[in-house]
N, C-alpha and C positions, 0 to 999 in steps of 0.2 A: 105087478109086483106082490100085490095079495097078502095082508094084514091078516096075522089069525090072534083075535080077541075072543075073549070070553063075555059072557053078558055082562059082568062087572067093568067091563072095559080095561083088563088087566093085560100087559103085555105077556103073549105066550112065553114060555122057555124057549122055544125055537125060534122066534123071532130076536128074543133078546141074545141070544146064542150070535144068531146070525150079524145082529146091528153091533154086538163088540166085536166078532171077529171082522167086520168091512168097513167100520168109522174108526176115530180116533178118539171114540169116547169109552169111559169105563161104565159097569155095569149101572153104578148110582147116577152117572151122568144121565146114560138113556133112559134111566126112570124119571128124572127129573124134566128132563127135556120132551118124556111121554105125557107127564103130568100135564106141564104146561099147554103143551099141541092139542090135547084134551080138551082143557079148559075153553080153548080157543075153538076147538072143531069138535063138538061133543059126538058127530056122527063117526069121528075116524078120519074123515077126507078133507080137506082144505080145496074148498072150489076156485074157478077161476075168479069169481068174483070178490070172495073174500082174499084172494091171493092179492088181487090188483087193489084192494083197498086199503090192505096194509103197507103196501108199497107206495101208495100215494099220500101217505103219509110223508115220504123223503122227498117227495116232488109232488108238493098241491098245487103246481100250477098245470097237472096233466101232461107235461111236456114228455113224461117217462112212461106212459099207456103203452104205447107201441113197443118198446123195449120189455116191457115188465110181460109184455103177452109173449114173447118170446121165452124169457126165461122160464114162464111159468111151461111152455111148451118142452122146453128140456127137462126140467123138475120131471115132468108128468110121464115118465120112460114107459109107462104101459099105453098112453095115448087113452086114458080112460076119461079125459076131462075132469080130473081130480087129482089131488095129491094125495097119497098115503104118508102113514105115517114114515115107513122105509124109505119113501122117497124122499121124502122131504129133509131126514136126518143124513141119507148120505150125500144129499147135494151141499148141506151145511157143512158137513165134516171135511167133502173136498175143497169146498171154498174155505175154511177155517185152515184147515192144517193139511193140506192134499199134497202127495209129490208134483213137483212141476208138469211131469207128465200127464197125471191124475187131472190137473188143471184145464191142461189144454184137451185132454179127452172130452170134458166138461164143455168147455169153450166150442169144439169141433160140434157136438152136439146143437148148440145154439146157434149156429152156423149153416147148418145141414137141416133147414126148414122141412123140406119135404123127406128128411130121413133115408134117404137112398145110400147113404153110405158114403158121397161124395159132396162138396161144396162147389155150388156152381157161383159164377161171377155174378148173377143175379141176387143170391141168394145172401151173398156178403154186402153186396151194396143194399140190399134192404136193411140187415142189419146196421150197416155203417149210418146210413139215413136215421136210423132210429135213435143211435147213439149221438150224432149230431143234434137232433132236434132236442134229446133229453138234457144235454148239457148247454144246451142254447147258442149253439154255432150255426150260423146261418150257412147253408152249405154253397150259396154263391160269394159268402165274403171272406171265406177262409183260403188257405194257401192251396190245400188240395181237396178238391170234391169230393163226394162220397165216391162217386165214378173213375177219377183218377187213382184215389187211393187204392182202391180194389184192383183196379190194373196193375198201379205198382207191385202191390201184395202178390197177385199171380204171377207176375214178372219173375219174382224173385223164388217162389213156392213150386210153381207148376212146372218140376223136373222134368216131366215127359212133352210139354206142351200140348195136353189133350183137352185145355179148356177147362178141366175141373180139379180142385184137390182133394187126393184121398184123404184118409186120416194121419197116414204116414207121412204125406208129403206135408200136410200144415203141422204136424208136430215136429217133424224134423225141422221145416223151415222156421219155424218158432224158435225151437232149443238153439239153432246157430245164430238167433238175430235176435240182440237184447232189446231193440225199438220194438218189434214184432211181437214179442213174447209179453213185452209189458200192455202194448195196445190191444192185443187181440185175445189175450187171456186172462186179464182182470174186468169180471163184470162185477158191478155193484151189486150186492145181496145184502 
């Protein structure tokens, strides 16, 4: 992603224009977000540890750690191990007011753990397990286990029956099924 800041930690004009164009925020709002971000992350990057600490406030029992590890990976688009301001604000913008397709593309990146451009059953199952743990559902005591839920989703979405979901299959499947849309695109952030 690459954030261009000066020594005074001001957002460059190029980055400001990019963020105003690519997010739902005005220049004034971007400046406000940036000020808060730099207060919390003076080096200009949000580390995995910092990210986990912030989100552990919402789930202090530690049950959400696995899920938020996946959210971190999703936000860290360049796989640098850190979330820079551009990555952060774009993800916030999509979750806050993105179009359904944008939210689903973000959700697709969450489920595509190995970043190979498709979702395999084991990847979706891993995310489902993390969600079940986070919300306190015992996979053995619910109507559909993560494995069964994943199989059901793949039956509905895997149009060509090749055992993987492309981004197109995922987005199309969610857009045509309100229950799947709500389940797969709603990511607590």
